[in-house]
C-alpha atoms as a printed R data frame, in Angstrom:
    type eleno elety resid chain resno       x       y       z
1   ATOM     1    CA   MET     A     1  -6.632  -0.855  -7.495
2   ATOM     2    CA   ALA     A     2  -3.753  -2.802  -5.977
3   ATOM     3    CA   ASP     A     3  -3.641  -6.553  -6.544
4   ATOM     4    CA   MET     A     4  -4.616  -8.008  -3.170
5   ATOM     5    CA   THR     A     5  -3.619 -11.602  -3.912
6   ATOM     6    CA   PRO     A     6  -1.406 -12.771  -1.032
7   ATOM     7    CA   PRO     A     7   2.297 -12.961  -1.916
8   ATOM     8    CA   PRO     A     8   3.537 -16.414  -2.985
9   ATOM     9    CA   GLY     A     9   5.563 -17.002   0.166
10  ATOM    10    CA   ALA     A    10   2.862 -15.910   2.628
11  ATOM    11    CA   ALA     A    11   1.516 -19.357   3.539
12  ATOM    12    CA   ALA     A    12   4.973 -20.857   4.094
13  ATOM    13    CA   PHE     A    13   6.033 -17.828   6.134
14  ATOM    14    CA   LEU     A    14   3.010 -18.138   8.397
15  ATOM    15    CA   ASP     A    15   3.535 -21.875   8.733
16  ATOM    16    CA   ALA     A    16   7.175 -21.374   9.734
17  ATOM    17    CA   HIS     A    17   6.133 -19.039  12.541
18  ATOM    18    CA   GLY     A    18   3.307 -21.050  14.048
19  ATOM    19    CA   TRP     A    19   0.443 -19.687  11.978
20  ATOM    20    CA   GLY     A    20   0.086 -22.607   9.590
21  ATOM    21    CA   GLY     A    21  -3.348 -22.895   8.032
22  ATOM    22    CA   ALA     A    22  -4.339 -19.346   8.914
23  ATOM    23    CA   GLN     A    23  -6.806 -17.707   6.560
24  ATOM    24    CA   ILE     A    24  -5.268 -14.753   4.704
25  ATOM    25    CA   LEU     A    25  -7.703 -11.934   3.921
26  ATOM    26    CA   PRO     A    26  -6.919  -8.603   2.228
27  ATOM    27    CA   VAL     A    27  -7.042  -5.497   4.402
28  ATOM    28    CA   ALA     A    28  -5.597  -2.657   2.337
29  ATOM    29    CA   GLY     A    29  -2.890  -1.382   0.071
30  ATOM    30    CA   ASP     A    30  -1.547   2.146   0.309
31  ATOM    31    CA   ALA     A    31   0.196   4.793  -1.759
32  ATOM    32    CA   SER     A    32   3.410   2.746  -1.695
33  ATOM    33    CA   PHE     A    33   4.106  -0.841  -2.759
34  ATOM    34    CA   ARG     A    34   3.152  -2.104   0.714
35  ATOM    35    CA   ARG     A    35   0.060  -4.252   1.114
36  ATOM    36    CA   TYR     A    36  -1.647  -5.554   4.226
37  ATOM    37    CA   PHE     A    37  -3.514  -8.781   4.953
38  ATOM    38    CA   ARG     A    38  -5.202 -10.182   8.031
39  ATOM    39    CA   ALA     A    39  -4.121 -13.659   9.118
40  ATOM    40    CA   ILE     A    40  -6.939 -15.358  11.029
41  ATOM    41    CA   ASP     A    41  -6.135 -18.514  12.944
42  ATOM    42    CA   GLY     A    42  -8.758 -21.115  13.748
43  ATOM    43    CA   ALA     A    43 -10.898 -21.192  16.867
44  ATOM    44    CA   GLU     A    44  -8.951 -24.236  18.078
45  ATOM    45    CA   LYS     A    45  -5.986 -21.897  18.597
46  ATOM    46    CA   GLY     A    46  -7.970 -19.203  20.350
47  ATOM    47    CA   GLY     A    47  -9.220 -17.438  17.252
48  ATOM    48    CA   ARG     A    48  -6.168 -15.202  17.179
49  ATOM    49    CA   GLN     A    49  -5.410 -12.840  14.329
50  ATOM    50    CA   ALA     A    50  -2.532 -10.677  13.166
51  ATOM    51    CA   ILE     A    51  -1.642  -8.363  10.292
52  ATOM    52    CA   LEU     A    52   0.663  -9.572   7.541
53  ATOM    53    CA   MET     A    53   2.604  -6.724   5.946
54  ATOM    54    CA   ASP     A    54   3.890  -7.370   2.441
55  ATOM    55    CA   ALA     A    55   6.749  -4.916   1.840
56  ATOM    56    CA   PRO     A    56   8.330  -6.432  -1.285
57  ATOM    57    CA   PRO     A    57  12.013  -5.792  -1.957
58  ATOM    58    CA   PRO     A    58  13.552  -3.958  -3.681
59  ATOM    59    CA   HIS     A    59  10.675  -1.461  -3.647
60  ATOM    60    CA   GLU     A    60  10.192  -1.572   0.127
61  ATOM    61    CA   ASP     A    61  12.412  -2.217   3.135
62  ATOM    62    CA   PRO     A    62  10.551  -3.188   6.334
63  ATOM    63    CA   ARG     A    63  13.548  -2.667   8.601
64  ATOM    64    CA   PRO     A    64  12.785   1.007   9.382
65  ATOM    65    CA   PHE     A    65   9.231   0.053  10.367
66  ATOM    66    CA   ILE     A    66  10.531  -2.660  12.686
67  ATOM    67    CA   ALA     A    67  13.182  -0.416  14.261
68  ATOM    68    CA   ILE     A    68  10.800   2.489  14.858
69  ATOM    69    CA   ALA     A    69   8.052   0.197  16.167
70  ATOM    70    CA   GLU     A    70  10.484  -1.198  18.714
71  ATOM    71    CA   TRP     A    71  11.635   2.316  19.691
72  ATOM    72    CA   LEU     A    72   8.045   3.495  20.137
73  ATOM    73    CA   VAL     A    73   7.116   0.494  22.277
74  ATOM    74    CA   ALA     A    74  10.241   0.986  24.390
75  ATOM    75    CA   HIS     A    75   9.089   4.553  25.059
76  ATOM    76    CA   ASP     A    76   5.525   3.533  25.994
77  ATOM    77    CA   PHE     A    77   3.833   4.420  22.720
78  ATOM    78    CA   ALA     A    78   1.395   1.909  21.243
79  ATOM    79    CA   ALA     A    79   3.026   0.614  18.085
80  ATOM    80    CA   PRO     A    80   2.178  -2.918  16.954
81  ATOM    81    CA   ALA     A    81   4.343  -5.693  18.338
82  ATOM    82    CA   ILE     A    82   6.533  -7.459  15.765
83  ATOM    83    CA   LEU     A    83   5.548 -11.139  15.826
84  ATOM    84    CA   ALA     A    84   7.743 -12.473  13.012
85  ATOM    85    CA   CYS     A    85   9.608 -11.254   9.952
86  ATOM    86    CA   ASP     A    86  11.382 -12.462   6.825
87  ATOM    87    CA   LEU     A    87  13.456  -9.579   5.494
88  ATOM    88    CA   ASP     A    88  14.408 -11.412   2.300
89  ATOM    89    CA   GLN     A    89  10.748 -11.663   1.287
90  ATOM    90    CA   GLY     A    90   9.682  -8.419   2.920
91  ATOM    91    CA   LEU     A    91   7.076 -10.172   5.057
92  ATOM    92    CA   VAL     A    92   6.323  -8.950   8.569
93  ATOM    93    CA   LEU     A    93   3.684 -10.312  10.934
94  ATOM    94    CA   ILE     A    94   2.519  -7.655  13.370
95  ATOM    95    CA   GLU     A    95  -0.014  -7.184  16.130
96  ATOM    96    CA   ASP     A    96  -3.529  -6.522  14.841
97  ATOM    97    CA   PHE     A    97  -4.996  -3.272  16.172
98  ATOM    98    CA   GLY     A    98  -8.385  -4.049  14.611
99  ATOM    99    CA   ASP     A    99 -10.466  -1.895  12.278
100 ATOM   100    CA   ASP     A   100 -11.557   0.969  14.551
101 ATOM   101    CA   ARG     A   101  -9.784   3.916  12.936
102 ATOM   102    CA   LEU     A   102  -9.940   7.460  14.222
103 ATOM   103    CA   ARG     A   103 -11.252   8.647  10.872
104 ATOM   104    CA   GLU     A   104 -14.367   6.488  10.894
105 ATOM   105    CA   ALA     A   105 -14.933   7.181  14.587
106 ATOM   106    CA   ILE     A   106 -15.045  10.918  13.892
107 ATOM   107    CA   ASP     A   107 -17.208  10.497  10.791
108 ATOM   108    CA   ALA     A   108 -19.685   8.425  12.806
109 ATOM   109    CA   ALA     A   109 -19.814  10.888  15.703
110 ATOM   110    CA   PRO     A   110 -19.025  14.389  14.389
111 ATOM   111    CA   ASP     A   111 -20.247  15.981  17.620
112 ATOM   112    CA   GLU     A   112 -17.387  14.185  19.380
113 ATOM   113    CA   GLU     A   113 -14.685  15.382  16.971
114 ATOM   114    CA   LEU     A   114 -12.871  17.522  19.525
115 ATOM   115    CA   SER     A   115 -12.841  14.822  22.194
116 ATOM   116    CA   LEU     A   116 -11.661  12.224  19.678
117 ATOM   117    CA   TYR     A   117  -8.826  14.416  18.400
118 ATOM   118    CA   ALA     A   118  -7.709  15.424  21.904
119 ATOM   119    CA   PRO     A   119  -5.807  12.170  22.735
120 ATOM   120    CA   ALA     A   120  -3.964  12.435  19.415
121 ATOM   121    CA   ILE     A   121  -2.795  15.903  20.448
122 ATOM   122    CA   ASP     A   122  -1.784  14.675  23.881
123 ATOM   123    CA   LEU     A   123   0.254  11.860  22.330
124 ATOM   124    CA   LEU     A   124   2.248  14.425  20.325
125 ATOM   125    CA   VAL     A   125   2.923  16.378  23.518
126 ATOM   126    CA   ARG     A   126   4.356  13.174  25.007
127 ATOM   127    CA   LEU     A   127   6.386  12.457  21.863
128 ATOM   128    CA   ARG     A   128   7.814  15.969  21.973
129 ATOM   129    CA   ALA     A   129   9.209  15.250  25.440
130 ATOM   130    CA   GLU     A   130  11.339  12.337  24.179
131 ATOM   131    CA   PRO     A   131  14.747  12.759  22.531
132 ATOM   132    CA   ALA     A   132  14.616  11.862  18.858
133 ATOM   133    CA   GLY     A   133  14.870   8.186  18.044
134 ATOM   134    CA   PRO     A   134  17.513   6.580  15.795
135 ATOM   135    CA   VAL     A   135  16.246   8.135  12.566
136 ATOM   136    CA   PRO     A   136  17.790  10.452   9.934
137 ATOM   137    CA   PRO     A   137  17.438  14.242  10.265
138 ATOM   138    CA   TYR     A   138  14.541  16.157   8.721
139 ATOM   139    CA   ASP     A   139  16.896  18.868   7.547
140 ATOM   140    CA   ARG     A   140  16.789  21.685   5.021
141 ATOM   141    CA   ALA     A   141  17.881  19.424   2.158
142 ATOM   142    CA   VAL     A   142  14.990  17.025   2.771
143 ATOM   143    CA   LEU     A   143  12.468  19.859   3.138
144 ATOM   144    CA   LYS     A   144  13.671  21.385  -0.126
145 ATOM   145    CA   ARG     A   145  13.614  18.101  -2.022
146 ATOM   146    CA   GLU     A   146  10.091  17.311  -0.864
147 ATOM   147    CA   ALA     A   147   8.708  20.760  -1.646
148 ATOM   148    CA   GLY     A   148  10.208  20.429  -5.125
149 ATOM   149    CA   LEU     A   149   7.731  17.670  -5.949
150 ATOM   150    CA   PHE     A   150   5.164  20.415  -6.526
151 ATOM   151    CA   VAL     A   151   7.080  22.036  -9.391
152 ATOM   152    CA   GLU     A   152   8.227  18.643 -10.668
153 ATOM   153    CA   TRP     A   153   4.784  17.044 -10.944
154 ATOM   154    CA   TYR     A   154   1.869  19.373 -10.290
155 ATOM   155    CA   CYS     A   155   2.985  22.319 -12.374
156 ATOM   156    CA   PRO     A   156   3.599  20.464 -15.655
157 ATOM   157    CA   ALA     A   157   0.383  18.482 -15.182
158 ATOM   158    CA   VAL     A   158  -1.682  21.685 -15.307
159 ATOM   159    CA   GLY     A   159   0.424  23.420 -17.962
160 ATOM   160    CA   ILE     A   160   2.545  25.713 -15.788
161 ATOM   161    CA   GLU     A   161   6.184  26.480 -16.562
162 ATOM   162    CA   PRO     A   162   7.287  27.645 -13.114
163 ATOM   163    CA   ASP     A   163  10.028  30.053 -12.085
164 ATOM   164    CA   LEU     A   164  12.324  27.464 -10.541
165 ATOM   165    CA   ALA     A   165  14.973  29.892  -9.306
166 ATOM   166    CA   GLY     A   166  12.293  31.966  -7.627
167 ATOM   167    CA   TRP     A   167  10.803  28.820  -6.083
168 ATOM   168    CA   ASP     A   168  14.088  27.862  -4.457
169 ATOM   169    CA   ALA     A   169  14.737  31.390  -3.223
170 ATOM   170    CA   ALA     A   170  11.254  31.734  -1.717
171 ATOM   171    CA   TRP     A   171  11.573  28.542   0.311
172 ATOM   172    CA   GLU     A   172  15.132  29.337   1.381
173 ATOM   173    CA   ALA     A   173  13.724  32.512   2.921
174 ATOM   174    CA   VAL     A   174  11.398  30.578   5.251
175 ATOM   175    CA   PHE     A   175  12.942  27.174   5.934
176 ATOM   176    CA   ASP     A   176  14.867  28.342   9.009
177 ATOM   177    CA   HIS     A   177  11.526  28.441  10.846
178 ATOM   178    CA   GLY     A   178  10.975  24.743  10.129
179 ATOM   179    CA   ILE     A   179  14.268  23.485  11.555
180 ATOM   180    CA   ALA     A   180  14.055  22.411  15.204
181 ATOM   181    CA   GLU     A   181  16.778  23.410  17.672
182 ATOM   182    CA   THR     A   182  16.033  20.170  19.535
183 ATOM   183    CA   PRO     A   183  14.681  17.625  17.056
184 ATOM   184    CA   VAL     A   184  12.070  15.072  18.051
185 ATOM   185    CA   THR     A   185  10.818  11.930  16.354
186 ATOM   186    CA   VAL     A   186   8.507  13.015  13.559
187 ATOM   187    CA   LEU     A   187   6.232  10.174  12.408
188 ATOM   188    CA   ARG     A   188   5.326  12.116   9.210
189 ATOM   189    CA   ASP     A   189   2.043  10.365   8.353
190 ATOM   190    CA   TYR     A   190   0.295  11.068  11.619
191 ATOM   191    CA   HIS     A   191  -3.329  11.449  10.561
192 ATOM   192    CA   ALA     A   192  -6.784  10.041  11.216
193 ATOM   193    CA   GLU     A   193  -6.405   7.041   8.896
194 ATOM   194    CA   ASN     A   194  -3.204   5.913  10.638
195 ATOM   195    CA   LEU     A   195  -4.483   6.219  14.214
196 ATOM   196    CA   MET     A   196  -6.307   3.204  15.583
197 ATOM   197    CA   LEU     A   197  -8.649   3.065  18.561
198 ATOM   198    CA   VAL     A   198  -7.522  -0.092  20.327
199 ATOM   199    CA   GLY     A   199  -9.330  -2.217  22.879
200 ATOM   200    CA   PRO     A   200 -12.221  -1.350  25.189
201 ATOM   201    CA   ALA     A   201 -10.460   1.833  26.317
202 ATOM   202    CA   ARG     A   202  -9.989   2.897  22.657
203 ATOM   203    CA   SER     A   203  -6.438   3.997  23.337
204 ATOM   204    CA   LEU     A   204  -4.448   5.267  20.360
205 ATOM   205    CA   GLY     A   205  -2.408   2.802  18.316
206 ATOM   206    CA   LEU     A   206   0.136   4.045  15.772
207 ATOM   207    CA   LEU     A   207   0.615   2.835  12.200
208 ATOM   208    CA   ASP     A   208   2.583   3.829   9.085
209 ATOM   209    CA   PHE     A   209   5.577   5.415  10.786
210 ATOM   210    CA   GLN     A   210   8.367   3.758   8.793
211 ATOM   211    CA   ASP     A   211   9.414   7.075   7.215
212 ATOM   212    CA   ALA     A   212  10.021   8.792  10.575
213 ATOM   213    CA   LEU     A   213  12.724  11.453  10.768
214 ATOM   214    CA   ALA     A   214  14.174  13.691  13.472
215 ATOM   215    CA   GLY     A   215  12.645  17.102  12.980
216 ATOM   216    CA   HIS     A   216  10.331  19.816  14.240
217 ATOM   217    CA   PRO     A   217   7.413  18.787  16.499
218 ATOM   218    CA   ALA     A   218   5.048  21.030  14.521
219 ATOM   219    CA   TYR     A   219   5.213  18.698  11.518
220 ATOM   220    CA   ASP     A   220   3.049  15.910  12.954
221 ATOM   221    CA   LEU     A   221   0.512  18.492  14.107
222 ATOM   222    CA   VAL     A   222   0.224  19.599  10.493
223 ATOM   223    CA   SER     A   223  -0.219  15.988   9.376
224 ATOM   224    CA   LEU     A   224  -3.099  15.598  11.817
225 ATOM   225    CA   LEU     A   225  -4.822  18.975  11.575
226 ATOM   226    CA   GLN     A   226  -4.341  19.614   7.847
227 ATOM   227    CA   ASP     A   227  -5.270  16.059   6.903
228 ATOM   228    CA   ALA     A   228  -5.104  15.459   3.153
229 ATOM   229    CA   ARG     A   229  -7.612  12.601   3.401
230 ATOM   230    CA   ARG     A   230 -10.355  14.217   5.478
231 ATOM   231    CA   THR     A   231 -11.406  17.824   5.873
232 ATOM   232    CA   VAL     A   232 -10.510  19.331   9.241
233 ATOM   233    CA   ASP     A   233 -12.572  22.412  10.015
234 ATOM   234    CA   PRO     A   234 -10.500  25.516  10.867
235 ATOM   235    CA   VAL     A   235 -12.352  25.719  14.197
236 ATOM   236    CA   VAL     A   236 -11.189  22.208  15.095
237 ATOM   237    CA   GLU     A   237  -7.661  22.976  13.920
238 ATOM   238    CA   ALA     A   238  -7.544  26.116  16.092
239 ATOM   239    CA   ALA     A   239  -8.928  24.332  19.155
240 ATOM   240    CA   MET     A   240  -6.442  21.491  18.912
241 ATOM   241    CA   LEU     A   241  -3.529  23.854  18.313
242 ATOM   242    CA   ALA     A   242  -4.565  25.770  21.417
243 ATOM   243    CA   ARG     A   243  -4.647  22.514  23.404
244 ATOM   244    CA   TYR     A   244  -1.153  21.579  22.252
245 ATOM   245    CA   ARG     A   245   0.313  25.037  22.788
246 ATOM   246    CA   ALA     A   246  -1.098  25.338  26.285
247 ATOM   247    CA   VAL     A   247   0.567  22.131  27.429
248 ATOM   248    CA   ALA     A   248   3.768  22.348  25.388
249 ATOM   249    CA   ASP     A   249   4.285  26.080  26.003
250 ATOM   250    CA   ALA     A   250   4.602  26.651  22.252
251 ATOM   251    CA   GLY     A   251   4.718  30.347  21.340
252 ATOM   252    CA   GLU     A   252   4.505  32.388  18.158
253 ATOM   253    CA   GLU     A   253   7.715  31.011  16.674
254 ATOM   254    CA   PHE     A   254   6.178  27.560  16.995
255 ATOM   255    CA   MET     A   255   3.220  28.796  14.955
256 ATOM   256    CA   ASN     A   256   5.602  30.145  12.312
257 ATOM   257    CA   ALA     A   257   7.078  26.653  12.102
258 ATOM   258    CA   TYR     A   258   3.584  25.168  11.891
259 ATOM   259    CA   HIS     A   259   2.661  27.299   8.878
260 ATOM   260    CA   VAL     A   260   6.004  26.869   7.101
261 ATOM   261    CA   LEU     A   261   5.857  23.106   7.531
262 ATOM   262    CA   GLY     A   262   2.167  23.125   6.657
263 ATOM   263    CA   ALA     A   263   2.856  24.868   3.374
264 ATOM   264    CA   GLN     A   264   5.835  22.617   2.678
265 ATOM   265    CA   ARG     A   265   3.854  19.457   3.423
266 ATOM   266    CA   ASN     A   266   0.855  20.520   1.375
267 ATOM   267    CA   ALA     A   267   2.990  21.525  -1.605
268 ATOM   268    CA   LYS     A   268   4.724  18.151  -1.362
269 ATOM   269    CA   ILE     A   269   1.413  16.292  -1.184
270 ATOM   270    CA   LEU     A   270   0.101  18.085  -4.267
271 ATOM   271    CA   GLY     A   271   3.173  16.828  -6.089
272 ATOM   272    CA   ILE     A   272   2.878  13.303  -4.690
273 ATOM   273    CA   PHE     A   273  -0.839  12.994  -5.430
274 ATOM   274    CA   THR     A   274  -0.235  14.205  -8.984
275 ATOM   275    CA   ARG     A   275   2.576  11.669  -9.369
276 ATOM   276    CA   LEU     A   276   0.346   8.889  -8.049
277 ATOM   277    CA   TRP     A   277  -2.141   9.760 -10.781
278 ATOM   278    CA   LYS     A   278   0.288  10.405 -13.658
279 ATOM   279    CA   ARG     A   279   2.943   7.784 -12.994
280 ATOM   280    CA   ASP     A   280   1.236   5.122 -10.897
281 ATOM   281    CA   GLY     A   281  -2.276   5.056 -12.383
282 ATOM   282    CA   LYS     A   282  -4.087   6.036  -9.160
283 ATOM   283    CA   PRO     A   283  -6.364   8.897 -10.271
284 ATOM   284    CA   HIS     A   284  -8.386   9.035  -7.042
285 ATOM   285    CA   TYR     A   285  -5.464  10.807  -5.375
286 ATOM   286    CA   ALA     A   286  -5.892  13.747  -7.749
287 ATOM   287    CA   THR     A   287  -9.433  14.257  -6.464
288 ATOM   288    CA   MET     A   288  -8.058  15.031  -2.980
289 ATOM   289    CA   CYS     A   289  -5.945  17.922  -4.242
290 ATOM   290    CA   PRO     A   290  -8.646  20.637  -3.836
291 ATOM   291    CA   ARG     A   291  -8.724  19.899  -0.100
292 ATOM   292    CA   VAL     A   292  -4.935  20.167   0.052
293 ATOM   293    CA   TRP     A   293  -5.080  23.486  -1.780
294 ATOM   294    CA   THR     A   294  -7.462  24.798   0.887
295 ATOM   295    CA   TYR     A   295  -4.917  24.004   3.589
296 ATOM   296    CA   LEU     A   296  -2.023  25.377   1.543
297 ATOM   297    CA   GLU     A   297  -3.774  28.685   0.937
298 ATOM   298    CA   ARG     A   298  -4.571  28.912   4.658
299 ATOM   299    CA   ASP     A   299  -0.845  28.609   5.410
300 ATOM   300    CA   LEU     A   300   0.208  30.961   2.622
301 ATOM   301    CA   ALA     A   301  -1.985  33.680   4.138
302 ATOM   302    CA   GLN     A   302   0.261  33.856   7.215
303 ATOM   303    CA   PRO     A   303   2.869  36.659   7.326
304 ATOM   304    CA   VAL     A   304   5.780  34.250   7.756
305 ATOM   305    CA   MET     A   305   4.941  32.735   4.360
306 ATOM   306    CA   ALA     A   306   5.047  36.017   2.410
307 ATOM   307    CA   PRO     A   307   7.984  35.057   0.124
308 ATOM   308    CA   VAL     A   308   6.370  31.762  -0.879
309 ATOM   309    CA   ALA     A   309   2.901  33.317  -1.157
310 ATOM   310    CA   SER     A   310   4.321  35.879  -3.604
311 ATOM   311    CA   TRP     A   311   5.775  33.078  -5.733
312 ATOM   312    CA   PHE     A   312   2.408  31.307  -5.863
313 ATOM   313    CA   ALA     A   313   0.625  34.538  -6.756
314 ATOM   314    CA   ALA     A   314   3.015  35.071  -9.672
315 ATOM   315    CA   ASN     A   315   3.151  31.488 -10.925
316 ATOM   316    CA   VAL     A   316  -0.075  29.616 -10.092
317 ATOM   317    CA   PRO     A   317  -3.290  31.441 -10.974
318 ATOM   318    CA   PRO     A   318  -6.332  30.573  -8.842
319 ATOM   319    CA   ALA     A   319  -7.970  28.827 -11.795
320 ATOM   320    CA   LEU     A   320  -5.137  26.248 -11.798
321 ATOM   321    CA   ARG     A   321  -5.388  25.408  -8.105
322 ATOM   322    CA   GLY     A   322  -7.462  22.249  -7.808
323 ATOM   323    CA   ASP     A   323  -7.745  18.715  -9.136
324 ATOM   324    CA   PRO     A   324  -4.852  18.341 -11.617
325 ATOM   325    CA   LEU     A   325  -6.632  15.576 -13.512
326 ATOM   326    CA   ALA     A   326  -9.709  17.741 -14.079
327 ATOM   327    CA   LEU     A   327  -7.599  20.812 -14.898
328 ATOM   328    CA   SER     A   328  -5.584  18.910 -17.504
329 ATOM   329    CA   ALA     A   329  -8.670  17.624 -19.323
């Protein structure tokens, strides 16, 4: 578990920006080096509160988060306002969207799952309509590098010596489908644990978008509907895809992109979750891999993925598709 002791400079930073004496309480860490705290000011100042992001250099750079937050707000998307920052310390004070996450809202009211997911789909339709923000391209080189995390980390963890040349060739055969003719801003971690329900209207607030790139609009749909952290029923996935496609006029080639990027993302996540266990001492990520395999196999079953599906059939037997920690025992 991450150390949730506030960083040494937190109190002085808050004091310098008008939050002196605020109580600093842990909120969460994540898969990176970033940590989050809630700063709670006293009732004499209105009982205000904000989120303190600790993004310690050199491991983290908060500037992309700040730049993308400002771009999103400028385009009428609900990203947290930046209240103060100290780039040298990696401290950023941001608007507090509260604790009402989409994930817990769905878990508490499963009968409302479709209606709760619907605004998240509609937001992506709106995002698709905007030219890409000032972010790097999500190009073939990035897709290839990310997919390679599977053969770099997952395969050796479960005792597989993969056909690396065949791996590269299989993905090269499908990546054209995942490259957008007109790129849009891709938030990349657009899922139920990063979507907040804000205020009485429970409008969607966005978090964890600092790694945004300019790429295919299908990618964020995959993040949401093939969520590595909660199981999305295929019926829900199909209904939400239909909602998006009806409004965005997304045809069969869009669905090819969805499955290519779905397979790429899920292969990447299997590699990342294995790395988080093996390198970073976070074994609970390995336990989420069976869910990710379910999504990956769903994508591999699509005709567009035939070259990659053939590679998996030849290199990764079904018995080695699961929790890498358990399989390595």
